[in-house]
Backbone as numpy.savetxt, mean C-alpha at the origin, in Angstrom:
# Nx Ny Nz CAx CAy CAz Cx Cy Cz
18.12 7.39 -7.38 18.23 6.10 -7.77 17.10 5.88 -8.24
16.70 4.39 -9.53 15.77 3.94 -9.80 16.06 2.79 -9.62
14.84 1.97 -9.86 14.39 0.33 -9.45 13.09 0.15 -9.93
12.76 -1.15 -10.26 11.82 -1.56 -10.91 11.98 -2.97 -10.91
10.68 -3.96 -10.83 9.86 -5.29 -11.11 10.79 -5.79 -11.97
10.80 -5.04 -13.11 10.78 -5.31 -14.45 12.05 -6.15 -14.91
13.35 -6.11 -14.21 14.12 -7.17 -14.25 14.41 -8.68 -13.21
13.23 -8.50 -12.01 13.35 -9.42 -11.28 12.41 -10.66 -11.67
13.06 -11.95 -11.25 12.35 -13.16 -11.53 10.87 -12.75 -10.84
9.94 -13.61 -11.37 8.56 -13.36 -10.31 8.53 -13.96 -9.04
9.21 -14.88 -8.99 9.29 -15.42 -7.45 10.44 -14.49 -6.21
10.93 -13.96 -7.44 12.04 -12.82 -6.23 11.47 -11.54 -6.14
10.06 -11.18 -6.51 10.01 -9.96 -6.89 9.03 -9.65 -5.27
8.70 -10.25 -4.63 7.80 -9.70 -3.37 8.69 -9.37 -2.26
10.08 -10.05 -2.18 10.90 -9.43 -1.29 11.94 -8.25 -1.71
12.03 -8.53 -3.18 12.78 -7.43 -3.53 12.10 -6.07 -3.72
10.97 -5.76 -3.88 9.55 -4.67 -3.67 9.71 -4.88 -1.66
9.87 -5.41 -1.21 9.64 -5.33 0.47 11.11 -4.16 0.82
12.18 -4.98 0.26 13.64 -4.15 0.57 13.17 -2.84 0.08
12.83 -2.44 -1.60 12.46 -1.49 -1.97 12.25 -0.59 -1.26
10.62 -0.62 -1.48 9.79 0.02 -0.35 10.72 0.24 1.28
10.86 -0.60 2.05 12.08 -0.31 2.92 12.95 0.74 3.20
13.92 0.87 1.66 14.59 1.85 1.44 14.21 3.06 1.32
12.83 3.17 0.86 12.50 4.37 0.80 11.33 5.25 1.62
10.78 3.96 2.26 9.80 4.99 2.79 9.58 4.46 4.35
11.01 3.90 4.92 11.12 3.59 6.39 10.48 2.11 6.15
10.76 1.35 7.41 10.51 -0.12 7.61 8.87 -0.27 7.33
8.24 -1.31 6.69 6.67 -2.11 6.75 6.74 -3.06 6.62
5.82 -4.18 7.46 5.85 -5.39 7.33 4.46 -5.16 5.85
4.60 -6.10 4.81 4.07 -6.29 4.11 3.10 -7.56 3.97
1.73 -7.30 3.57 1.32 -8.88 2.80 1.67 -9.02 1.48
1.78 -10.19 1.08 2.33 -10.57 -0.59 1.23 -10.09 -1.04
1.82 -9.78 -2.15 0.76 -9.08 -3.64 0.24 -10.56 -3.74
-1.48 -9.86 -4.02 -2.08 -10.95 -4.84 -1.53 -10.89 -5.89
-1.03 -10.74 -6.56 -0.54 -11.25 -8.15 0.80 -11.89 -8.19
1.07 -13.32 -7.85 2.73 -13.81 -8.54 3.40 -12.65 -9.46
2.42 -11.86 -10.16 2.97 -10.89 -11.54 3.70 -9.73 -10.82
3.37 -8.94 -10.19 3.55 -8.30 -9.07 4.32 -7.03 -9.94
4.54 -5.66 -10.18 4.80 -4.85 -10.73 4.98 -3.77 -9.94
6.24 -2.86 -9.96 6.31 -2.10 -9.16 7.69 -0.94 -9.96
7.62 0.32 -9.88 8.70 0.81 -9.86 9.35 1.96 -9.15
10.35 2.66 -8.76 10.22 3.57 -8.16 11.78 4.40 -8.52
11.59 5.94 -8.00 12.45 6.86 -8.45 12.70 7.87 -7.07
14.19 7.87 -7.12 13.97 9.13 -5.57 15.20 9.86 -6.23
14.98 10.99 -5.72 15.43 12.63 -5.59 15.82 13.10 -4.31
17.00 13.43 -3.44 17.26 14.26 -2.42 17.34 15.50 -2.84
16.87 16.24 -2.26 16.32 17.70 -2.65 16.29 18.48 -1.40
17.53 18.97 -0.95 17.75 20.34 0.22 17.18 19.07 1.92
17.61 18.04 1.57 17.36 17.59 2.95 16.04 16.43 3.04
15.13 17.18 1.89 14.14 15.64 2.00 14.27 14.71 0.78
13.70 13.57 0.85 13.93 12.90 -0.40 12.51 12.74 -0.80
11.78 12.44 -2.48 11.36 13.24 -3.36 11.13 12.00 -3.63
9.71 10.46 -3.82 9.76 8.99 -3.96 8.81 9.51 -4.91
8.79 9.23 -6.15 8.36 9.09 -7.35 7.71 7.49 -7.05
6.68 6.82 -7.08 6.19 5.32 -7.15 5.11 5.00 -8.26
5.31 3.76 -8.73 4.20 3.52 -9.50 4.11 1.59 -9.03
3.16 1.22 -8.66 3.00 -0.06 -8.38 1.67 -0.58 -8.45
1.59 -1.98 -8.59 0.08 -3.05 -8.63 -0.61 -2.85 -7.15
-1.69 -3.40 -6.91 -2.50 -3.91 -5.68 -1.31 -4.21 -4.56
-1.19 -3.63 -3.36 -0.44 -4.18 -2.16 -0.68 -3.77 -1.23
-0.31 -4.03 0.14 -1.00 -3.95 1.21 0.04 -4.05 2.58
0.01 -3.29 3.40 0.73 -3.64 4.81 0.49 -2.72 5.90
1.44 -2.66 7.02 1.28 -2.01 8.21 2.65 -1.44 8.32
2.39 -0.66 9.38 3.83 -0.25 10.58 3.73 0.15 11.93
3.91 -1.22 12.58 3.84 -1.35 13.90 5.10 -0.40 14.59
4.97 -0.92 15.82 6.16 -0.15 17.09 7.39 -0.66 16.56
7.10 -2.47 16.02 8.76 -2.61 15.96 8.97 -2.19 14.89
8.27 -1.69 13.72 8.98 -1.33 12.46 9.41 -0.17 12.96
8.59 0.81 13.82 8.94 1.69 13.86 10.62 2.14 15.09
10.83 1.40 15.40 11.72 1.29 16.58 13.42 0.68 15.66
12.60 -0.32 14.15 13.95 -0.60 13.52 14.18 0.40 12.35
13.05 1.49 12.16 13.82 2.58 11.26 14.10 3.57 11.75
14.52 4.84 11.41 14.59 6.04 11.79 12.84 6.64 11.63
12.11 7.06 12.39 11.04 7.42 12.77 11.01 8.99 12.49
12.08 9.56 12.62 11.62 11.01 12.81 11.50 12.38 11.69
10.59 11.58 11.16 9.86 12.47 9.36 8.28 12.07 9.77
7.93 13.06 8.55 6.66 12.98 7.65 6.43 12.54 6.74
5.89 12.24 6.06 5.80 11.58 4.72 4.13 12.54 4.27
4.32 12.56 3.06 3.12 13.40 2.39 2.96 12.92 1.01
2.18 12.50 1.28 1.49 11.53 0.25 0.57 11.90 -0.86
0.94 11.71 -1.87 -0.04 12.54 -3.36 -0.30 11.49 -4.59
-0.99 11.41 -4.72 -1.52 10.60 -5.66 -1.82 11.08 -7.20
-1.11 10.48 -8.12 -1.77 11.19 -9.32 -2.61 9.96 -9.98
-3.15 8.71 -9.66 -3.61 7.51 -10.59 -3.89 6.45 -9.40
-5.15 6.08 -9.34 -5.58 5.31 -8.28 -6.02 4.86 -7.05
-6.23 4.51 -6.72 -7.19 4.07 -5.31 -6.09 3.88 -3.96
-5.74 4.47 -2.78 -4.90 3.91 -1.88 -5.83 4.04 -0.33
-6.35 2.83 0.46 -6.47 3.44 1.61 -5.16 3.55 2.77
-5.01 4.28 3.33 -4.43 4.41 4.65 -4.68 4.75 6.05
-4.57 3.92 7.15 -5.47 4.39 8.78 -3.66 4.48 9.15
-4.14 5.82 10.57 -3.42 5.94 11.20 -4.28 6.53 12.48
-3.87 6.59 13.53 -4.42 7.19 14.68 -5.99 7.37 14.80
-6.66 6.18 14.59 -7.77 6.03 14.50 -8.88 6.17 12.81
-8.14 6.94 12.33 -8.93 7.21 11.19 -8.03 6.54 9.71
-9.32 6.51 9.22 -9.24 5.76 7.74 -9.29 6.76 6.60
-8.76 6.63 5.79 -8.83 7.88 4.84 -8.69 6.89 2.95
-9.75 7.34 2.42 -9.36 6.68 0.95 -9.47 7.44 0.37
-7.90 7.45 -0.76 -7.48 8.44 -1.33 -7.32 8.11 -2.95
-7.53 9.03 -3.60 -7.86 8.60 -5.17 -7.27 9.66 -6.17
-7.16 10.47 -7.01 -6.49 11.09 -7.99 -6.48 12.41 -7.63
-5.43 12.88 -7.39 -5.52 14.72 -7.00 -5.59 14.75 -5.47
-5.26 13.86 -4.60 -5.83 13.48 -2.98 -4.06 14.01 -2.65
-4.02 14.69 -1.26 -3.18 14.87 -0.57 -2.70 14.39 0.95
-2.24 13.75 1.50 -2.23 12.86 2.96 -0.85 13.36 3.48
-1.13 14.24 4.90 0.20 13.56 5.32 0.35 12.48 6.52
1.33 12.04 6.52 1.49 11.04 7.80 2.71 11.21 8.60
2.75 10.69 9.90 3.52 10.58 10.54 4.44 9.61 10.90
5.86 9.14 10.78 6.51 7.85 10.56 6.34 7.50 12.15
5.95 8.45 13.08 6.48 7.89 14.72 5.11 7.36 14.93
4.51 7.21 14.37 3.17 6.67 14.95 2.74 5.47 14.00
1.84 4.41 14.88 1.58 2.98 13.79 0.80 3.25 12.22
0.40 2.78 11.39 -0.37 2.87 10.51 -0.45 1.87 9.17
-1.27 1.51 8.51 -1.60 0.37 7.65 -2.04 1.13 6.04
-1.41 0.38 5.31 -1.91 1.11 3.92 -2.39 -0.46 3.27
-3.36 -0.18 2.21 -4.05 -0.80 1.04 -4.29 0.15 -0.26
-2.96 -0.50 -1.05 -3.21 -0.29 -2.74 -4.74 -0.83 -3.27
-5.46 -0.72 -3.54 -6.83 -1.00 -3.61 -6.98 -1.04 -5.42
-6.04 -0.13 -6.01 -5.64 -0.40 -7.80 -4.53 0.12 -7.70
-4.05 -0.45 -9.12 -2.64 0.29 -9.66 -2.50 1.64 -9.93
-1.34 1.97 -9.14 -1.29 3.50 -8.27 0.04 4.35 -8.97
0.00 5.21 -8.94 0.92 6.51 -9.19 1.12 7.43 -8.12
1.85 7.43 -7.75 1.74 8.49 -6.44 3.83 8.94 -6.46
3.45 10.30 -5.55 4.70 10.50 -5.14 4.71 10.95 -3.57
5.63 10.67 -3.14 5.92 11.12 -1.87 7.12 11.53 -1.18
6.69 12.64 -0.66 7.75 13.62 0.49 7.95 13.11 1.93
9.49 12.45 2.13 9.67 12.08 2.97 10.87 13.41 3.55
9.77 13.78 4.87 10.43 15.15 5.64 11.04 15.05 6.97
12.23 14.81 7.29 12.65 14.64 8.38 12.58 15.89 8.84
12.51 15.68 10.42 11.76 16.55 11.71 13.05 17.43 11.57
14.01 17.26 11.47 15.25 18.07 12.01 15.26 19.14 10.81
15.01 18.55 9.88 14.78 19.91 8.28 13.76 20.53 8.39
12.54 20.13 8.72 11.45 20.56 8.72 11.54 21.98 10.02
12.05 21.79 10.50 12.32 22.22 12.04 13.62 23.46 11.44
14.60 23.15 10.42 15.37 23.95 10.14 14.74 24.94 9.17
14.09 24.47 8.21 14.09 24.52 7.02 12.68 26.06 7.35
11.80 25.31 8.10 10.28 26.23 8.56 10.00 27.28 9.75
10.96 26.28 10.46 10.59 26.49 12.17 9.31 25.70 12.91
8.99 24.80 11.88 7.81 24.07 12.10 8.37 22.78 13.26
8.18 22.43 14.78 8.57 21.12 15.22 7.46 19.86 14.75
6.94 20.32 13.85 4.98 18.92 13.91 4.48 18.97 12.56
3.87 18.45 11.98 3.28 18.61 11.17 1.78 18.27 11.37
0.77 18.29 11.21 -1.48 18.03 11.16 -1.21 17.05 10.14
-1.61 15.66 10.66 -2.04 14.21 10.18 -3.04 14.68 9.70
-3.37 14.53 8.44 -4.84 14.22 7.68 -4.36 15.27 6.17
-5.82 15.07 5.55 -5.54 15.40 4.62 -5.70 17.22 3.79
-4.85 17.57 2.67 -4.74 18.83 2.25 -5.69 18.68 1.62
-6.28 20.05 1.08 -7.15 20.26 -0.36 -6.15 20.67 -1.23
-6.18 19.65 -2.21 -5.12 19.89 -3.43 -6.29 20.79 -4.26
-7.23 20.51 -4.11 -7.93 21.74 -5.35 -7.77 23.06 -6.06
-7.07 23.60 -4.92 -6.94 25.03 -4.98 -5.54 25.53 -4.07
-5.26 26.88 -4.65 -4.21 27.53 -3.90 -2.93 26.72 -3.92
-2.22 26.40 -2.75 -0.81 25.98 -2.66 -1.02 25.11 -2.25
-2.19 24.17 -2.10 -2.67 22.68 -2.11 -2.44 21.94 -3.62
-2.96 22.82 -4.15 -2.87 22.39 -5.62 -1.70 22.83 -6.13
-0.75 23.62 -6.00 0.58 23.71 -6.42 1.52 22.97 -5.92
1.42 22.39 -4.84 2.28 21.33 -3.74 1.99 20.26 -4.84
0.49 19.69 -5.14 0.38 18.83 -5.51 0.81 18.34 -7.17
0.90 19.15 -7.84 1.19 19.27 -9.32 2.59 19.69 -9.34
3.32 20.29 -8.80 4.89 20.50 -8.74 5.58 19.13 -8.61
4.77 18.17 -6.92 5.50 17.13 -6.87 4.89 15.91 -7.93
4.05 15.50 -7.94 3.74 14.82 -8.78 4.07 14.74 -10.22
4.57 16.19 -10.78 4.96 16.30 -12.23 6.35 16.18 -12.27
6.86 15.52 -11.22 8.61 15.83 -10.87 9.33 13.96 -11.37
8.85 13.24 -11.26 9.36 12.16 -11.49 9.95 11.37 -13.13
9.99 12.22 -14.02 10.18 12.19 -15.30 11.47 12.97 -15.40
11.61 14.19 -14.46 13.03 14.73 -14.49 13.82 14.83 -13.68
13.77 13.99 -13.00 14.83 14.25 -11.97 15.81 14.69 -12.24
16.67 13.90 -13.48 18.07 13.57 -14.17 18.27 15.51 -14.27
17.27 15.91 -14.29 17.32 17.41 -14.50 18.15 18.66 -13.54
17.91 17.43 -12.45 18.16 18.49 -11.34 19.42 18.18 -10.83
20.54 19.66 -10.96 21.84 19.02 -10.10 22.25 19.64 -8.59
23.41 19.29 -8.23 22.93 19.83 -6.24 22.11 20.75 -6.05
22.76 22.00 -6.81 22.13 23.23 -6.85 20.64 23.52 -6.43
20.83 22.97 -7.71 18.87 23.13 -8.13 18.05 21.97 -7.30
18.21 21.14 -6.47 18.14 20.44 -5.65 17.65 20.98 -4.31
18.47 21.82 -4.21 18.49 22.76 -2.47 17.15 23.20 -2.73
17.28 23.93 -4.14 16.02 25.12 -4.45 14.92 24.38 -4.28
14.62 22.91 -4.88 13.77 22.62 -5.31 12.85 22.08 -4.00
14.13 21.75 -2.59 13.64 21.44 -1.46 12.82 22.05 -0.78
13.55 23.65 -0.90 12.97 25.09 -0.39 12.05 25.09 -1.19
11.27 25.31 -2.24 9.95 25.39 -2.94 8.96 24.35 -2.53
9.18 23.01 -2.34 8.27 22.34 -1.82 7.84 22.54 -0.63
8.97 22.59 0.17 8.60 23.10 1.87 7.94 24.50 1.98
8.09 25.28 1.15 7.06 26.27 1.68 5.75 26.39 0.96
5.42 25.29 -0.24 4.34 25.24 -0.77 3.62 24.50 0.68
4.15 23.31 1.46 3.51 23.24 2.15 2.79 23.46 2.97
4.01 24.47 3.80 3.79 25.11 4.86 2.55 26.28 4.47
2.65 26.66 3.60 1.52 27.50 2.89 -0.17 26.54 2.66
-0.07 25.45 2.57 -0.98 24.43 2.46 -1.64 24.56 3.20
-0.76 24.03 4.59 -1.32 23.25 5.75 -2.03 24.88 6.94
-1.50 25.80 6.30 -2.27 27.00 6.94 -3.49 27.11 6.21
-4.03 26.75 4.85 -5.27 26.74 4.88 -6.16 25.66 5.84
-5.55 24.72 5.92 -6.40 23.46 7.07 -5.84 22.10 6.74
-5.92 21.44 7.83 -6.41 20.11 7.08 -7.23 18.98 7.87
-7.97 18.25 6.95 -8.85 17.53 7.74 -8.65 16.01 8.07
-8.54 15.75 8.97 -8.71 14.05 9.51 -10.21 13.43 9.77
-10.72 13.09 8.85 -12.04 12.65 9.07 -11.79 11.13 9.62
-12.78 10.90 10.64 -12.91 9.99 11.41 -13.46 8.73 11.06
-13.77 7.48 11.35 -14.60 6.34 11.58 -15.28 6.16 12.73
-16.31 5.48 12.71 -16.77 4.82 14.45 -15.76 4.02 14.53
-15.55 3.33 16.23 -14.82 2.53 16.55 -14.84 0.92 16.05
-15.94 0.76 16.18 -16.62 -0.61 15.07 -16.08 -0.05 13.92
-16.55 0.27 13.25 -15.67 0.31 11.61 -14.26 0.16 11.62
-13.70 0.68 12.79 -11.99 0.78 12.31 -11.89 -0.72 13.20
-12.81 -1.01 14.52 -12.19 -2.17 13.93 -12.63 -3.52 13.23
-13.83 -3.08 12.10 -13.78 -3.87 10.66 -12.41 -3.59 9.79
-11.81 -2.60 9.85 -10.97 -2.26 9.19 -10.00 -2.78 9.65
-9.66 -2.95 10.82 -8.73 -3.79 11.55 -8.47 -5.12 11.35
-9.71 -5.87 11.48 -9.91 -7.48 10.88 -9.08 -7.90 9.21
-10.19 -6.81 8.69 -9.94 -6.71 7.08 -8.03 -6.73 6.97
-7.81 -5.79 7.85 -6.06 -5.66 6.82 -5.19 -6.85 7.62
-5.81 -7.14 8.84 -5.16 -8.77 8.99 -5.24 -9.82 8.43
-6.75 -9.94 7.78 -6.88 -10.98 6.31 -5.86 -10.43 5.26
-6.39 -9.51 4.95 -5.81 -8.85 3.82 -3.81 -8.88 3.65
-3.65 -9.00 4.98 -1.98 -9.26 4.71 -1.83 -10.36 5.40
-2.46 -11.43 5.72 -2.01 -12.97 5.95 -3.20 -14.13 5.51
-3.42 -13.69 4.14 -4.12 -14.62 3.28 -4.07 -15.71 2.80
-2.37 -15.34 2.45 -1.20 -16.43 2.03 -0.88 -16.95 2.82
-1.15 -17.61 4.34 -0.78 -18.59 5.08 -2.01 -19.47 5.24
-1.48 -20.21 5.39 -2.83 -21.67 4.56 -3.28 -21.36 6.55
-2.23 -20.94 7.29 -2.81 -21.65 8.72 -3.55 -20.11 9.07
-3.80 -19.12 9.19 -5.04 -18.12 9.01 -6.27 -18.68 8.50
-7.17 -18.59 10.07 -8.21 -18.81 10.10 -9.24 -18.05 11.54
-10.45 -18.47 11.78 -10.78 -17.14 12.21 -10.55 -17.08 13.81
-10.28 -18.48 14.33 -9.69 -18.21 15.30 -8.19 -17.19 15.80
-7.04 -17.54 14.39 -5.89 -16.68 14.18 -6.44 -15.70 13.97
-7.50 -14.90 12.95 -7.86 -13.33 13.13 -8.08 -13.16 14.23
-9.06 -13.49 14.89 -9.47 -12.81 16.03 -8.76 -12.74 17.19
-7.22 -13.36 16.86 -6.61 -13.28 18.54 -5.59 -12.17 17.67
-5.23 -12.17 16.54 -4.19 -11.09 16.09 -5.31 -9.91 16.16
-7.08 -9.69 16.44 -7.36 -8.65 16.40 -7.87 -8.16 17.89
-7.25 -8.95 18.96 -7.37 -8.97 20.14 -8.82 -9.12 20.32
-9.89 -9.90 19.91 -11.26 -10.19 20.34 -11.41 -11.76 20.03
-12.60 -12.17 20.85 -12.63 -13.75 20.53 -13.28 -13.78 19.37
-13.78 -14.79 19.30 -14.39 -15.59 17.84 -15.58 -14.92 17.68
-16.60 -14.83 18.92 -17.78 -14.91 19.29 -17.94 -13.60 18.23
-16.92 -12.33 19.30 -17.09 -11.01 18.61 -16.80 -10.23 17.02
-16.35 -11.32 16.88 -15.41 -11.18 15.49 -16.43 -11.39 14.34
-17.42 -12.28 14.90 -18.76 -12.76 14.28 -19.23 -11.34 14.42
-19.69 -10.85 15.41 -21.02 -9.80 15.99 -20.64 -8.69 15.04
-18.86 -8.26 15.45 -18.80 -6.70 14.45 -19.20 -7.18 12.77
-19.16 -8.07 12.31 -18.71 -8.73 11.02 -20.03 -8.80 10.61
-21.21 -9.01 11.47 -22.86 -8.93 10.89 -23.62 -7.78 9.56
-22.78 -6.58 9.51 -23.15 -5.95 9.31 -22.42 -5.33 8.43
-21.48 -5.98 7.99 -20.16 -5.86 7.24 -20.04 -5.86 5.96
-19.48 -5.45 4.88 -19.32 -6.14 3.18 -19.56 -7.43 3.61
-18.74 -8.37 4.42 -17.93 -9.31 3.97 -17.54 -10.53 5.50
-18.36 -11.39 5.94 -17.39 -12.08 6.92 -15.83 -12.32 6.70
-15.43 -12.61 7.74 -14.47 -13.05 7.66 -13.53 -14.12 6.88
-14.36 -15.55 7.28 -14.14 -16.01 6.22 -14.43 -16.56 4.77
-15.21 -15.13 4.63 -15.19 -15.36 3.08 -14.49 -14.22 2.52
-14.04 -13.58 3.49 -13.09 -12.54 2.71 -11.46 -13.46 2.67
-10.99 -14.38 3.54 -10.24 -15.30 3.39 -10.13 -15.91 2.06
-11.35 -16.62 1.64 -11.18 -17.57 0.47 -11.57 -16.62 -0.57
-12.13 -15.53 -0.60 -11.73 -14.56 -1.60 -10.59 -13.81 -2.11
-10.19 -13.71 -1.06 -8.31 -12.97 -1.19 -7.44 -14.67 -1.96
-7.53 -15.30 -1.46 -7.08 -16.39 -1.97 -7.55 -17.17 -3.37
-8.73 -16.73 -4.01 -9.18 -17.39 -5.06 -8.46 -16.32 -6.35
-8.53 -15.03 -5.39 -8.30 -13.64 -6.20 -6.94 -13.79 -6.70
-5.67 -14.11 -5.34 -4.46 -14.71 -6.00 -4.27 -15.57 -7.06
-4.72 -16.72 -6.52 -4.97 -17.81 -7.35 -5.50 -17.73 -8.49
-6.53 -16.85 -8.89 -7.04 -16.40 -10.49 -5.50 -15.66 -11.03
-5.24 -14.50 -10.53 -4.22 -13.82 -10.67 -2.97 -14.69 -11.50
-2.43 -15.67 -10.38 -1.29 -16.78 -10.83 -1.92 -17.65 -11.60
-2.45 -18.07 -12.37 -3.12 -19.03 -13.43 -3.46 -17.74 -14.51
-3.38 -16.68 -14.29 -3.14 -16.08 -15.91 -2.09 -15.43 -15.92
-1.12 -15.67 -15.11 0.34 -15.20 -15.08 0.96 -15.66 -16.25
1.50 -15.36 -17.75 2.46 -16.20 -18.60 3.42 -16.77 -17.79
4.40 -15.67 -16.80 5.46 -16.04 -16.42 5.40 -17.50 -15.68
4.29 -17.75 -14.80 3.82 -18.85 -13.85 3.57 -19.97 -14.83
3.28 -19.93 -16.39 2.58 -20.96 -16.85 3.66 -22.58 -16.54
4.40 -22.74 -16.17 5.21 -23.60 -16.09 4.43 -24.44 -14.62
3.91 -23.61 -13.76 4.02 -24.02 -12.49 2.16 -24.63 -12.08
2.61 -25.52 -11.43 1.47 -26.52 -11.21 0.46 -25.47 -10.94
-1.42 -26.04 -10.73 -2.51 -25.11 -10.13 -2.30 -25.42 -9.18
-1.99 -26.82 -8.52 -1.73 -26.70 -7.02 -0.47 -26.18 -6.37
0.58 -26.28 -6.58 1.77 -24.85 -6.63 1.03 -23.98 -6.45
0.25 -23.16 -7.62 0.13 -21.43 -7.44 -1.22 -21.56 -6.05
-1.98 -22.46 -6.18 -3.24 -22.47 -5.01 -2.48 -22.59 -3.83
-1.22 -23.24 -3.14 -0.55 -23.44 -1.72 0.25 -22.33 -1.80
0.36 -21.73 -2.85 1.39 -20.28 -2.60 0.07 -19.20 -2.10
-1.30 -19.67 -2.46 -2.19 -18.78 -2.35 -2.89 -18.45 -0.73
-2.44 -19.69 -0.10 -3.14 -19.79 0.87 -3.77 -21.44 1.05
-4.34 -21.52 0.25 -5.00 -22.98 0.22 -4.25 -24.20 0.55
-4.53 -25.26 1.29 -4.26 -26.16 2.05 -4.42 -27.83 1.63
-5.33 -27.60 0.47 -5.76 -28.62 0.21 -5.77 -28.71 -1.30
-5.47 -29.46 -2.40 -5.77 -29.37 -3.77 -7.10 -29.71 -4.43
-8.06 -30.70 -3.42 -9.30 -30.73 -3.45 -9.82 -29.56 -3.33
-9.59 -29.06 -2.17 -10.61 -27.58 -1.87 -10.36 -26.66 -3.00
-9.09 -26.36 -3.67 -8.61 -25.28 -4.38 -9.35 -25.76 -5.44
-9.75 -26.74 -6.56 -10.60 -26.57 -7.55 -12.23 -26.61 -6.95
-12.90 -27.17 -6.07 -14.34 -26.93 -5.67 -14.23 -25.64 -5.63
-13.62 -24.80 -4.55 -13.90 -23.47 -4.78 -13.62 -23.05 -5.75
-13.32 -23.13 -6.74 -12.28 -22.18 -7.43 -13.37 -22.26 -8.86
-14.04 -23.39 -8.89 -15.45 -23.68 -9.79 -16.82 -22.90 -9.21
-16.79 -23.05 -7.74 -17.70 -22.26 -7.21 -17.76 -20.73 -7.08
-16.64 -20.27 -7.18 -16.47 -19.05 -7.70 -16.51 -18.23 -8.99
-16.06 -18.74 -9.77 -15.23 -18.27 -10.72 -16.53 -18.92 -12.45
-17.25 -19.93 -11.93 -17.82 -21.16 -12.95 -16.91 -21.54 -14.04
-15.64 -22.10 -13.18 -15.36 -22.91 -14.78 -14.44 -23.50 -13.37
-13.60 -24.88 -14.02 -12.38 -25.23 -13.41 -11.12 -24.93 -13.50
-9.98 -24.36 -12.39 -9.07 -23.22 -12.89 -8.16 -23.94 -14.21
-8.22 -24.86 -14.66 -7.31 -25.24 -15.49 -8.37 -25.01 -16.45
-9.55 -24.96 -16.90 -10.42 -23.84 -17.94 -9.86 -22.61 -18.04
-9.96 -21.95 -16.88 -9.63 -20.62 -16.41 -8.31 -19.81 -17.39
-7.69 -21.26 -16.75 -6.26 -20.74 -16.96 -5.78 -20.70 -18.62
-6.40 -21.71 -19.35 -5.98 -21.87 -20.38 -6.95 -20.90 -21.56
-8.03 -20.39 -20.95 -8.31 -19.11 -21.59 -7.52 -18.26 -21.14
-7.00 -17.57 -19.84 -7.13 -16.77 -19.79 -5.53 -16.22 -20.21
-4.47 -17.62 -20.63 -3.29 -17.59 -21.36 -3.58 -17.24 -22.92
-4.79 -18.18 -23.03 -5.06 -18.10 -24.72 -4.92 -16.72 -25.16
-5.99 -15.42 -23.85 -6.89 -14.04 -24.58 -5.28 -13.29 -24.40
-4.26 -13.82 -24.16 -2.73 -12.99 -23.50 -2.10 -13.45 -25.44
-1.99 -13.65 -26.04 -1.25 -13.88 -27.18 -1.70 -13.14 -28.05
C-alpha cells in the first residue's frame, strides 16, 4: 500500500491522514495539525505476519486511550525507529524524546500519546502478539528504548529504516524471510536490555496538560477551566504545576493558535481564504483578537505577514 497527501485537497488532508494513520498504526485520536498544508506519506508491507510501515510526515500529535484501544485490535506491539526528525512518545508514565537513530517499543494494549516535533521520517514494525509468540516463543515485549548504536539494535534499525524504497522488490516468499529476519534481530536486540526512562509525577502532569492543549487548541472553546477539567485537576492547581514550567496554559494555547494561523497565512493553497477564516480554523473566536494577538507576537499585521510569506515562495 502507498498513500500520500499530495493529491488531496488541503481542507481534506487532516481527515484523510487520520484514516490512513488509523488503518496502519491502529486507532488514534488526533489533534489537528498546526499547518493546513500538512504533508504526509505512507508505505506498508506485510512480511511474515508483521506489518512494516514507512512514514514521512509533518508535525502532528495525538493520543490513544481506552476508547481507541477498544475500537481496534490491541493485540500487538509497535517498534518505532526514526531516520530523521524528533518525536515525543508517552506511555505508562514514561516520556521519551526520540531523534534520528532511536528505536522504541510501545504496547498497543496500553494508552499512549505522541507529538511529532519536527518533520519526521520513520519506520514502525507492527507485531501481533500471536505472531510474536509463534515465531519467537515470546509472549510479551518490554516497553522502552533499544540501544540502536551497536550490535543487533543497530542491525535492526538499519535494516528496517532502509526498506521503504524497496518494498516492491519483495515477493511473497521473500516477505516471509524478511519478517523472520526482523523478528530475529529484535529478539537479539532486546537481550541487550531495554531502557525505560521515567519522569517525575509533576512533570508527567505538565506533559499531560500540554498534550491536551496541543491536541485541542483549534477548538475555540478550549480555555483554562476546560484544560483543567480534561486533566482532572482544578484551575488553581493548573496554575501551580505550571509555575516553573516553560509555558503557562494560556500562553501555550495562544502560541499554538498563532503558529497555526501563521502557517495558514503562508500556505499558497489557502491564498483565497480570508485571514478571519484561517484564524477561526486555528482556534480564535474574534476577528479583532486575531489581528491584535498576531501583531503583538510577530511584530507585523497578519496581512503584511501573509504578503511577505507568499511573495517569498514565488
